[in-house]
VOMAR-759148 format. One record per residue (C-alpha): residue in one letter; x, y, z. Coordinates in steps of 0.02 Angstrom, whole numbers, plus 50000, padded with zeros to 5 digits. Layout:
AXYZ...
This chain:
M507614959052009I506484972151978I507494980651850I507984965951757K505894963551724K505484981851700F506884979151546L506064964651497F504574972251497I504964987651389A506074976451285T504604965351244L503764980351201V504854987951074I504914972850980F503114970350960S503044987050922L504274987350786K503624970650735C501734979050707S502434993250613L503614981850492S502184970050472Y501184985150409S501764985750221A501074995250072D500134980150031S498934986450216G497244981650229P496644964350281S497694947950196P496654936650066E496484924750191R495724936050308I494424942650167S494354925450089K492484922450178S491854939950151N492304946249973P493294927149896T493524935449731Y494624949049813A495574935149900D496214929449751A496414944149667K497584948949825K498604931949805L498934933749617V499544951449664K500504945049790E501314931049672K501614945349523K500184939949416F499424955949378K498714948649193D497834935049295A497394947349438L496554961149321P495014952449266L494594950449440F494804968049493N493684972549318Q492444961349396L492594968349576E492354983549528K490624982449482D490344982249670N490245000849739K490784992349908N492344987649836M492585006249744S492315013849920N493615002949994A495415013450000D496594995950026F495394990449868L495755002649763N497504999949796D497974984949763Y496934986449593A498025001949573F499424994149594T499034977949479L498704991649349R500315002249377N501274984149345L500394982949184K500895001149137N499205007649138F499715023549228E498195035449187R497015024049279A498095019349406E498485035949466K496275039549445L496245023449577Y497605028749681L496865047849709N495025039249735A496005028349897L496735044749947K495145053149934I494325039150057N495915039250157P497025052850139T498635045750241H498495027550172A500225025050175G500245012250029A499355023149903N500275036549945E502005028649939Y501305018049772L500625036349689G502425042049743E503135028249633L501975030649481Y502315051049481L504405044749458Q503745032349325T502985045749240R504225059149274R503515068049399P504665071649548E504025085649631E502325075649646A503115060849708K503925072549860K502135078049896R501945060449940L503315059550042E502795073150143V501245065350192L502055049950237K503585059050322N502775056350508C501865038950491K503475030250552C503075017350422E504305006950286E503445015450166Y504155033450204G505785024950193E505385015850035L504815032449934L506215041550002E507415029949917K506755030149740V506465049749787Q508465051349806K508865038449690Y507945046649547K508555055349385Q507565061149240
């Protein structure tokens, strides 16, 4: 009976650990629901990004950019850059990703998405550097970027 209880306890821990690690996606940071009270405009922008309505989200991010608090938040910068990258504004997106990484050099989302931007702009060696940063994170971002780097053809 003790062995079964130990097994169930360990199995529960493993499942919980996997669930936590899988829920940490490139869209890291607080959910729109969680930030809606403290920053409702950002919450609205995140919702639009999740719906892939990048053109609609952009004016909100442009408005939020005026607040230094947002511009010193790596999650915000990652979301803003993601929006710009999907609108093919690669130069501005790259600057925002790099700013996010100045704040948090191990930000999984910013590293993955910057790597994707590098592939989109034909810089696979730079993408591999982002992959190197992610290799020990035990996060899905590493696997996603690795797959894209391996499939990349110039």
